[in-house]
C-alpha positions in Angstrom: 88.9 -42.6 23.4 86.2 -40.7 25.1 85.4 -37.1 24.0 84.5 -36.1 27.6 86.3 -36.1 30.9 83.7 -38.1 32.8 83.3 -41.7 31.7 80.7 -43.7 33.6 82.7 -46.8 33.0 85.5 -45.4 35.2 83.3 -46.0 38.3 84.0 -49.7 37.9 87.7 -49.0 37.9 87.7 -47.3 41.4 89.8 -50.0 43.0 92.6 -49.1 40.6 93.4 -46.1 42.7 95.2 -48.5 45.0 97.6 -49.9 42.5 100.7 -48.1 43.6 100.0 -47.8 47.4 97.6 -50.7 48.1 97.9 -50.6 51.9 96.6 -47.0 52.0 93.7 -47.7 49.6 92.8 -50.8 51.5 92.5 -48.8 54.7 90.1 -46.4 52.9 88.0 -49.2 51.4 87.8 -51.0 54.8 86.7 -47.7 56.5 84.3 -46.9 53.7 82.7 -50.3 54.0 82.3 -49.9 57.7 80.7 -46.5 57.4 77.9 -47.9 55.2 77.1 -50.9 57.5 73.7 -50.8 59.3 74.0 -48.9 62.6 72.0 -46.1 64.2 71.1 -45.3 60.6 69.8 -47.8 58.2 71.6 -48.6 55.0 68.8 -46.9 53.1 69.2 -43.7 55.1 72.9 -43.7 54.6 72.5 -44.1 50.9 70.1 -41.1 50.8 72.6 -39.1 52.7 75.4 -40.2 50.4 73.2 -39.3 47.4 72.6 -35.8 48.8 76.3 -35.3 49.5 77.2 -36.6 46.1 75.2 -33.8 44.6 76.6 -31.2 47.0 80.2 -32.1 46.0 79.1 -32.7 42.4 80.7 -36.1 42.0 79.0 -37.8 38.9 80.4 -41.2 39.9 78.9 -40.9 43.3 75.6 -39.7 41.9 75.5 -42.7 39.6 76.4 -45.1 42.4 74.1 -43.8 45.1 71.1 -43.3 42.7 71.4 -47.0 42.0 72.1 -47.8 45.7 69.1 -45.8 46.9 66.7 -47.6 44.5 68.2 -51.0 45.5 67.7 -50.2 49.2 64.0 -49.2 48.7 64.0 -45.5 48.3 61.8 -44.0 45.7 62.3 -41.0 43.4 60.3 -38.7 45.7 62.6 -39.5 48.7 65.7 -39.2 46.5 64.5 -35.8 45.1 63.9 -34.5 48.6 67.4 -35.6 49.7 68.7 -33.6 46.7 66.8 -30.5 47.8 68.1 -30.8 51.3 71.6 -30.8 49.9 70.9 -27.8 47.7 69.3 -25.9 50.5 72.4 -26.5 52.8 74.8 -25.7 50.0 72.9 -22.5 49.1 72.6 -21.5 52.7 76.3 -22.0 53.2 77.1 -19.8 50.3 74.7 -17.1 51.5 75.9 -17.1 55.2 79.4 -16.3 53.9 77.9 -13.0 52.9 78.3 -12.0 56.5 82.0 -12.5 56.2 81.9 -10.4 53.0 80.0 -7.7 54.8 82.4 -7.7 57.7 85.4 -7.4 55.5 83.8 -4.7 53.3 82.9 -2.7 56.4 86.4 -3.0 57.8 88.0 -1.9 54.5 85.5 1.0 54.2 86.4 2.5 57.6 
């Protein structure tokens, strides 16, 4: 038994989410696969985006998978780190911009 919630071995068990309703999970996996096919963006670019989003949503399984995927698709650690910083800047900015909502609400209450 693991003494922590996150177990990196569970990433390999992802397909098990479809055990009880396989038709729905198959739709997800088909769509997921199509999203990552080469298109207007290269597979390498999509992996970098996925790595950045994985950090923004704080999914350790995704971070593991897309760190590996980025390296396999030719990204280097500098590019991966820049992608992480882009995600952090967007997430930080999104947090800060909600300060306008807080200010509006505080002003309304104070009246």
